[in-house]
C-alpha positions as CSV (number, residue, x, y, z in Angstrom):
1,M,34.0,23.7,21.5
2,W,30.7,24.5,20.0
3,D,32.3,24.9,16.6
4,D,33.4,21.3,16.9
5,L,29.9,20.2,17.8
6,Q,28.4,22.0,14.8
7,S,31.0,20.3,12.6
8,L,30.0,16.9,13.9
9,V,26.3,17.8,13.5
10,N,26.9,18.6,9.8
11,K,28.8,15.4,9.2
12,T,26.0,13.4,10.8
13,K,23.4,15.1,8.7
14,Q,25.2,14.0,5.6
15,L,24.4,10.4,6.6
16,G,20.8,11.2,5.6
17,A,19.4,10.4,9.0
18,P,15.6,10.8,9.1
19,F,15.4,12.4,12.5
20,D,15.3,15.9,13.8
21,K,18.3,18.2,14.4
22,A,17.8,18.2,18.2
23,G,18.2,14.4,18.3
24,I,21.4,14.6,16.2
25,R,22.8,17.3,18.6
26,Q,21.9,15.1,21.6
27,I,23.8,12.1,20.4
28,I,26.8,14.0,19.1
29,G,27.0,16.2,22.2
30,Y,26.9,13.2,24.5
31,Q,29.7,11.6,22.4
32,L,31.8,14.8,23.0
33,L,31.0,14.6,26.8
34,R,32.2,11.0,26.7
35,T,35.6,11.9,25.1
36,L,36.3,15.1,27.1
37,P,39.5,15.1,29.2
38,P,39.1,15.4,33.0
39,S,40.5,19.0,32.9
40,S,37.8,20.3,30.6
41,I,35.5,21.3,33.4
42,V,34.1,24.4,31.7
43,C,33.2,22.5,28.5
44,E,31.7,19.7,30.5
45,E,29.4,22.1,32.4
46,E,28.4,23.7,29.1
47,I,27.4,20.4,27.6
48,K,25.5,19.4,30.8
49,G,23.6,22.7,30.4
50,F,22.9,21.8,26.8
51,Y,21.4,18.5,27.9
52,R,19.2,20.2,30.5
53,E,17.8,22.1,27.6
54,V,17.1,19.4,25.1
55,G,16.7,16.3,27.2
56,K,18.5,13.0,27.8
57,A,19.8,11.2,24.7
58,W,19.2,7.7,26.1
59,K,15.5,8.4,26.4
60,R,15.1,9.3,22.7
61,G,13.9,6.9,20.0
62,F,13.6,7.2,16.3
63,L,11.2,5.4,13.9
64,L,12.7,4.3,10.6
65,F,10.0,3.2,8.2
66,G,9.9,2.3,4.5
67,P,10.0,-0.7,2.2
68,P,12.9,-3.2,2.2
69,G,16.1,-2.0,0.5
70,T,15.8,1.7,1.4
71,G,18.9,1.8,3.6
72,K,17.4,1.6,7.1
73,S,19.9,-1.0,8.4
74,S,22.8,0.8,6.6
75,L,21.9,4.1,8.4
76,I,21.9,2.4,11.8
77,A,25.3,0.8,11.0
78,A,26.7,4.1,9.9
79,M,25.5,5.8,13.2
80,A,27.0,3.1,15.3
81,N,30.3,3.1,13.4
82,Y,30.5,6.9,13.6
83,L,29.7,7.1,17.3
84,N,31.5,3.9,18.2
85,F,28.3,2.5,19.8
86,D,27.3,-1.1,20.2
87,I,24.1,-2.4,18.4
88,Y,21.5,-4.6,20.0
89,D,18.9,-6.2,17.7
90,L,16.0,-6.9,20.0
91,Q,13.6,-9.7,19.1
92,L,10.5,-8.8,21.1
93,T,8.4,-11.5,19.5
94,N,10.3,-14.1,21.7
95,L,9.4,-12.3,24.9
96,I,6.5,-13.5,27.1
97,G,6.0,-10.6,29.4
98,N,7.1,-7.2,30.7
99,S,9.5,-8.7,33.2
100,Q,11.6,-10.3,30.5
101,L,11.6,-7.1,28.6
102,R,12.9,-5.2,31.6
103,Q,15.7,-7.7,32.2
104,L,16.7,-7.5,28.6
105,L,16.9,-3.7,28.6
106,I,18.9,-3.7,31.9
107,S,21.4,-6.2,30.5
108,T,22.3,-3.9,27.6
109,A,25.5,-1.9,27.9
110,N,25.8,1.8,27.8
111,W,26.8,3.6,24.6
112,S,24.6,1.4,22.5
113,I,21.8,1.5,20.0
114,L,18.8,-0.7,20.5
115,V,17.1,-1.8,17.3
116,V,13.5,-3.2,17.3
117,E,12.5,-4.6,13.8
118,D,8.9,-4.9,12.8
119,I,7.7,-3.0,15.8
120,D,4.1,-3.2,14.6
121,C,4.3,-7.0,15.2
122,S,5.9,-6.6,18.6
123,L,3.7,-4.3,20.5
124,E,1.7,-6.9,22.4
125,L,3.3,-9.1,25.0
126,Q,1.5,-12.3,26.0
127,D,0.9,-11.5,29.7
128,R,-0.8,-8.1,29.1
129,R,-4.4,-8.6,30.1
130,Q,-5.8,-5.4,28.6
131,P,-5.6,-5.1,24.9
132,R,-3.8,-2.0,23.7
133,M,-4.7,-0.4,20.4
134,M,-1.9,1.0,18.2
135,N,-1.6,4.7,18.1
136,P,-3.4,5.7,14.8
137,D,-0.7,8.3,14.2
138,L,2.0,5.6,14.5
139,A,0.0,3.3,12.2
140,R,-0.3,6.0,9.6
141,M,3.4,6.8,9.8
142,M,4.3,3.2,9.3
143,N,2.0,2.9,6.3
144,I,0.2,-0.1,7.9
145,D,-2.8,-0.4,5.6
146,R,-2.5,-4.1,5.4
147,Y,-4.8,-4.6,8.4
148,P,-8.0,-4.3,6.4
149,T,-6.9,-7.6,4.7
150,T,-7.7,-9.4,7.9
151,Q,-11.3,-8.0,7.7
152,G,-12.0,-8.4,4.0
153,G,-11.6,-4.7,3.3
154,C,-8.7,-4.7,0.8
155,G,-10.6,-5.8,-2.3
156,A,-7.8,-7.9,-3.6
157,C,-10.0,-11.0,-4.0
158,V,-13.0,-9.2,-5.7
159,V,-14.8,-11.3,-8.3
160,L,-17.9,-10.7,-10.4
161,L,-21.0,-12.5,-9.2
162,S,-23.9,-12.9,-11.7
163,K,-27.4,-13.9,-10.8
164,Y,-30.1,-14.9,-13.3
165,N,-33.8,-14.1,-12.7
166,P,-35.8,-16.5,-14.8
167,V,-39.0,-14.6,-14.3
168,L,-37.7,-11.3,-15.7
169,D,-35.1,-13.1,-17.9
170,Q,-32.3,-10.8,-16.9
171,V,-28.9,-11.1,-15.3
172,D,-27.7,-9.0,-12.4
173,D,-23.9,-8.5,-12.2
174,F,-22.2,-7.1,-9.1
175,T,-18.8,-7.5,-7.3
176,V,-18.3,-9.4,-4.1
177,S,-15.2,-10.2,-1.9
178,S,-14.7,-13.9,-2.4
179,C,-13.1,-14.2,1.1
180,L,-16.4,-13.1,2.7
181,T,-18.8,-14.9,0.5
182,L,-20.3,-18.2,1.7
183,L,-20.3,-21.1,-0.8
184,C,-24.0,-21.9,-0.1
185,S,-25.0,-18.3,-1.0
186,I,-23.9,-18.6,-4.6
187,N,-25.9,-21.7,-5.6
188,G,-27.1,-21.2,-9.2
189,C,-24.9,-18.2,-9.7
190,S,-22.0,-17.6,-12.0
191,I,-18.5,-16.4,-10.9
192,T,-16.1,-14.6,-13.2
193,T,-12.5,-14.1,-12.0
194,T,-9.7,-12.0,-13.6
195,E,-8.5,-15.1,-15.4
196,G,-12.0,-15.5,-16.8
197,I,-11.8,-12.2,-18.7
198,G,-8.3,-12.7,-19.9
199,N,-5.2,-14.8,-19.5
200,T,-1.9,-15.8,-21.1
201,R,-3.5,-18.6,-23.1
202,D,-6.5,-16.8,-24.6
203,G,-5.1,-13.3,-24.5
204,F,-5.4,-10.5,-22.0
205,H,-8.4,-8.2,-21.7
206,P,-8.0,-4.5,-22.5
207,I,-8.4,-3.8,-18.8
208,H,-5.3,-5.9,-18.1
209,E,-3.4,-4.2,-20.9
210,R,-4.3,-0.7,-19.9
211,F,-3.5,-1.3,-16.3
212,S,-0.1,-2.5,-17.4
213,G,0.4,0.3,-19.9
214,F,-0.5,3.1,-17.5
215,H,1.9,1.6,-14.9
216,A,-1.0,0.9,-12.5
217,S,0.5,-2.2,-11.0
218,Q,3.6,-2.6,-8.9
219,C,3.5,-5.7,-6.6
220,G,0.3,-7.0,-8.4
221,F,-1.4,-8.1,-5.2
222,C,-4.3,-5.8,-5.5
223,T,-4.5,-5.6,-9.3
224,P,-6.9,-8.6,-9.9
225,G,-9.5,-7.1,-7.6
226,M,-9.2,-3.7,-9.3
227,C,-9.6,-5.2,-12.7
228,M,-12.7,-7.0,-11.7
229,S,-14.2,-3.9,-10.1
230,L,-13.7,-2.0,-13.3
231,F,-15.0,-4.9,-15.4
232,S,-18.2,-4.9,-13.3
233,A,-18.6,-1.2,-13.9
234,L,-18.2,-1.7,-17.7
235,V,-20.7,-4.6,-17.8
236,N,-23.3,-2.6,-15.9
237,A,-22.7,0.5,-18.0
238,E,-23.8,-1.5,-21.1
239,K,-27.2,-1.9,-19.6
240,I,-27.7,1.9,-19.7
241,P,-29.8,3.1,-22.6
242,P,-28.2,5.2,-25.5
243,P,-26.5,7.5,-26.5
244,E,-23.8,5.2,-27.9
245,P,-20.2,6.0,-27.0
246,P,-17.4,6.5,-29.5
247,L,-15.7,3.5,-31.0
248,G,-13.3,1.8,-28.5
249,F,-14.9,3.4,-25.4
250,S,-17.6,2.3,-23.1
251,K,-20.8,4.0,-21.9
252,L,-19.1,4.6,-18.6
253,K,-18.5,8.2,-17.7
254,V,-15.1,9.3,-16.4
255,S,-16.6,10.2,-13.0
256,K,-18.1,6.7,-12.7
257,A,-14.9,5.1,-14.0
258,E,-12.8,6.7,-11.3
259,K,-15.2,5.5,-8.6
260,A,-15.2,1.9,-9.8
261,I,-12.1,1.1,-7.6
262,V,-13.1,3.1,-4.5
263,G,-13.5,-0.2,-2.6
264,N,-9.9,-1.4,-3.4
265,L,-6.8,-0.6,-1.5
266,C,-3.3,-0.3,-2.8
267,R,-0.1,0.0,-0.6
268,Y,2.6,0.8,-3.2
269,T,1.6,2.0,-6.6
270,G,-0.6,5.1,-5.9
271,Y,-4.0,5.7,-7.2
272,H,-3.3,8.2,-9.9
273,P,-2.1,5.7,-12.6
274,M,-5.0,3.4,-11.6
275,A,-7.5,6.2,-12.1
276,N,-5.9,7.0,-15.5
277,A,-6.4,3.3,-16.5
278,C,-10.0,3.4,-15.5
279,K,-10.7,6.8,-17.1
280,S,-9.3,5.6,-20.4
281,F,-12.5,3.6,-20.9
282,G,-14.8,6.6,-20.3
283,A,-16.8,8.0,-23.2
284,D,-16.1,11.6,-22.2
285,V,-12.4,11.2,-21.3
286,D,-10.0,14.0,-22.2
287,M,-6.9,12.2,-23.6
288,E,-4.7,15.1,-22.3
289,D,-5.7,14.3,-18.7
290,L,-4.2,10.8,-18.9
291,G,-0.8,10.6,-17.4
292,L,2.4,8.8,-18.2
293,N,2.0,5.5,-20.1
294,S,3.7,3.2,-22.6
295,F,1.1,3.6,-25.4
296,W,2.1,7.0,-26.8
297,R,4.7,9.7,-26.6
298,K,4.4,13.2,-25.3
299,G,3.2,15.5,-28.1
300,D,1.4,12.8,-30.1
301,S,-1.9,13.8,-31.7
302,K,-5.3,12.7,-30.4
303,D,-5.8,10.3,-33.3
304,V,-2.4,8.6,-32.5
305,K,-3.4,8.3,-28.9
306,L,-6.8,6.8,-29.7
307,S,-5.2,4.3,-32.1
308,S,-2.5,3.4,-29.6
309,L,-4.9,2.3,-26.8
310,P,-5.7,-1.4,-26.6
311,S,-9.0,-1.8,-28.4
312,Y,-12.1,-2.3,-26.2
313,K,-15.0,-4.1,-27.7
314,R,-18.3,-3.6,-26.0
315,N,-20.3,-6.8,-25.4
316,G,-17.1,-8.7,-26.2
317,D,-16.4,-12.4,-25.9
318,V,-16.7,-12.6,-22.1
319,C,-20.0,-14.2,-21.1
320,T,-20.8,-13.6,-17.4
321,F,-23.7,-16.1,-17.3
322,P,-23.6,-19.1,-19.6
323,Q,-26.7,-20.4,-21.4
324,F,-26.6,-23.9,-19.8
325,L,-26.8,-22.3,-16.3
326,K,-29.8,-20.3,-17.4
327,S,-31.6,-23.5,-18.5
328,E,-30.8,-25.1,-15.1
329,N,-32.2,-22.1,-13.3
330,R,-35.4,-22.3,-15.4
331,N,-35.8,-26.0,-14.7
332,F,-35.2,-25.5,-11.0
333,K,-37.9,-22.8,-11.0
334,D,-40.4,-25.1,-12.7
335,F,-39.5,-27.9,-10.2
């Protein structure tokens, strides 16, 4: 009997189910109990003892998380087909309160799998007076780092804000989140976006080209903000006194280049290729430390690597504060 159970466990594990062995044994064991003939009293008692040890199968739940297209629905269908269970797809967003949820669960049949999609969007029912915070462990497991976007903490809309001081005749450049910046607060200022430093018509900036070449962009949602954060660091690095960096590099040090994007969040790509793209501008970068890219092949010499990088020109064609706006600021000061 238990050999048959172990055989079923092994078959179920081949489905690639992302849950623990005890959970698999519960489901398979209960399926055996369901199909036992009435005369199998000894085996039935053995399985009941097994369930007293591991718990009740109908009280167990499993969290399947991952991006679309990774086989979550296929896994559920394979489990239901193998166990001959029914599948209920519960839409909790249509429920008003706990009473409707209770009625919905009672109406489901035995030997079934209940599926709740987008559970992070279905945790709060309308009639719950006390707000309930999501378990931080659950949020971390589900990779829910999109919530900072509701508070302006993702950095996807970062732009370069430049202010001109007519008394000192100098321009201060720094990044701001455009979603949190009031229009009245930027009167007399200059705004530079990612399209302002490079685009399909005028040509891309080396920042864009290196982000692409180091595979530092996947969905592209956070890339504009990261490009502008790095551009701001490069602009402010040029205000540092000598020594002069090598040709094609900036005055920015590698340690500073990596920190240029600390205020930006990414959900998919991973920060290692982004850090490599930023470090490639550093005056003290070690070319051997830069990871996989489309600029050179493994084993190429340092000279080949340097010549393959998109050329970066310090104090290039991008003007962060136009001359006519400086004149207007001077006239406003005199007025």
